[in-house]
N, C-alpha and C positions, 0 to 999 in steps of 0.2 A: 504494500500499499503506501502512495505518495503522502508521506506524513507532512510534508510541508505544505503541500496543497490542503489538507485538510485543517492543518493550523491557521493558514490563510483563511479560510472559510469562518473559522470559529472567530478569530481576530475581528473579520469583517462584520460579524453578527453582534460581537460584543460592543464594537465602536456604535453601531447603530442604537442597541438598547441602552448604552450609556448616555447618548445624546438625546434619546427619546424620554429617558426616565429622569434625567438631570435638567429637563427644560420645563419640567411641569410639575405641580403638585398633584395632579391627578393622572396619573400614568393610563388609566383606563380609556382616557380620551384617545389614545393611540390605537384602540382595539375596535375594529368595526368588521364585522363578518360580511356584510353587503361589500366593502371596499375590496376584501380578500377574494370575494367570488368575482367580482368584476375583473379586478387585475389579473389574477392567476386565470380564471376561466378563460376570459376575452383573449389573453395571451396563447393559451393551449386553443383555442378555436381558431385564431387566426394564422396561427402556425399551421395547424392542420389545413388549412384551406390553401397556405402558401406552399407547402411542401407535400401534400397528401398525408393522411393519418398514418399510414404505415412507416413513411420515412421521419415523422414527428415521433413516433414511439423509439424508432430507431436511435434517435438523437439522445435519449437516456441512456441507452446501452452505451453509445459514444462517449458520453459524459464520465459514466462509471469505469469504463475501461481504460481510457487515455487520459482523464483528469484526476481520478480517485487511485486508481490501481497502478497507473502507468510510473515507468521509472525513466529518469533520463539515461541516454547511453553511457556505458562505462568503456570509453574508447581504449583505454589500457587494456583492460580484460578482452576487449575484442580483439585487439592486434595481437595479444599473447596466444589466442584462439588460433589466429591465422597464421602465426609463426609456427605452432604445433602441427598444424595441417599441412603447412608447407613442407616441413622436414619429413613428416610421413609420407607425404606425397612423391617427394624426390627419392625418397629410400624405399619406395613401394611397400610401405609396411603393411602388414596382413590386417592389422586392426583398424586401418583407416575407416571402414566401413561403420565398425562400433563407435569410433569417436565421431564421426559425422551424425549417428543417430542420437548421441548424448548432446549435441550442441543445443544451448538454449535459445539462441536468436533462431527464430523461425527463417528468415530470410537467408541467413548463413547457411543453415541446414539444407534448405531446398536447393541454394546455389551449389553447395558441395555434391549433392546426389546428382544434380544435372552434369557436373563435372565427371563424376565416377561412372556415370551412365555411358558416356562416350557416345552420345546420340549425334552431337553437331560438333563440329570443329571449333577450336577455343576462340577463333575470330567471330564466328556466329553466335557461340554461348554469351560472349561480351556483350554482343547487340541485344540479345534476349533479356538478358538481366538488367540491362540500362532501360529498356523498355517497360519490364516490372518494375522498376524502381520509380520511374515517373509516372506509371499509373498509380502506385500507392501514394504516391505524393499527390497526385491531383486529387484522388479520392478523399485523403485526409484534408485537403485544402478546402474541399467542397463542405465537408462536414463543419469545419471552423468558420466558413462562410455563413453557414445556415445559421448557427449561434448568432454570430455578429447581426444577421438581418434580424433575428428573432429580438434582439435588445431593442428595436425601436417599436415594438409592440406593447409592453409594459408602461412606459410613460403615456403613450397615447390611450390606454386603457384607464389608467389613473386620471387623466384631463376628463375623458369621459364620466368616469365616477362622479369627478367633482362638478361636472356640467349637471349631470343628473340631481345631485345634492341642492345646487344652487336654484334649480328650476322647482324644486320641492320647498326650497326655503321662501323663495320670493312668491310662489303660489300661496302660501299661508300668512303673507304680511298683513293682510286685510282683516284678520281674525283678530279679537280681543286678546290682549296679552303677548302677542306675537313679538313684541320689541324685547321680552325677556329672554326668548329662545334665538334669536339672532347669532349672538356668540357661539353658542353651543353648536347650532346647526352649521355656522360656516366652518367651525373646526371639524365636524366630522365629513364635512363635503371636501376639506383639504386632505383629510387622511388617504383618500384612494390615491390621489396625486403622489402621497410621499410614498405610499407602497410601490407605485408604479417606477419611481425614481430609483428607490433602494433596490427593488428586484432587478431592473435593469443594469444598474452600474455597480452593484455589489455582488451578482450573480451571474446574469446571463453574459454581459460583454466580456468581463473578465474569462469566463470559460472559452469564449470565442477566441481571445487572445492567447490562451494558455493552449488551446489547440492547434492555432496557428504556429505558435513555437515549437509545439510538438511535432507537427509535420515538417518543420525545417529541420529539426534535430534528427528524425527517422530517415529523412532523404539524404543528409550528409552521411549518417551511419551507414546507409545502404549503398552509398557512393564509395565508402572506404572498402567495402564488403566486395561490390563488383570489381575493383581495381585490385584487391586481395586475390580474387579467384583468378584474375587475368595473369597475376604474377605467379600464381600457384600453378596454374595450367603450363606456364614457361619454364617450371622447375628452377624458379630464382631462390638463392639462399635465403633463408629466413631472416637474417640480418639485413639484407639488402631489401627484402619486403618490408621490414619495420621502418627503414628509413625512408621508402617510399611513402608508405602510409603515413607517417608522422608530417608529411609535407600538408595533410589536409587538416591540421589540428594546430592549437596554440601550443607554445612551449609548455605551460602546465598541464597541458592534456597529452603531451606525447609520453610514449613508453621508452624507457632506456634500457636497450637492450642488453647493454653492457654489465649490468647489475643483475641480469637473469640467471 
């Protein structure tokens, strides 16, 4: 589980609650079931219309898999695995298929299986792996874009809730004693707007940005794998492979093969 993301969500919720509770003597004024239904329900409805219901449901799975459970790539461990595979492939180690089956990264595992199957020549294999990497990146980017697009709905639904509240308020101004309820009624009407802004800017849009960053990280990781497989197929020295792949990383992310 990605604990840093979970902690970030808890921090965002804590800041919102602190701001709400410390700004009034009556915390219950921030609670309104109608506002919740309008903002959350309206957002779900608008999202389902925009992306179809099955895609909207899939977005929850994407959120859980890549935002909550997802982990940042460990480039050092990845290059170490590629070095071991390069050494085994060069020396035609009998256990290379077992090593491949035990790989944790699915893209690396599938790429090595393609190499070991010897179905296509190395040049063609490299082309296939690049196409697969770009496909994964495009699909992940599309999912991130859907979350960012969804971020425009909660504030709009919140504004709609506020307008509905104001209509009800203004409609009752002619009644006796209505002046005593103006402040409370306006407060309730604005709660929906608050919910919409908070839901969009503390949850939906950050998830979209998180998924965008995750897509870029996955693409970078897979580029390293594609280049690593090409070097393995050419039976390059594992140390040469490490130096080649280090070129895609910052100094703090690189593997020091001299200490292995």
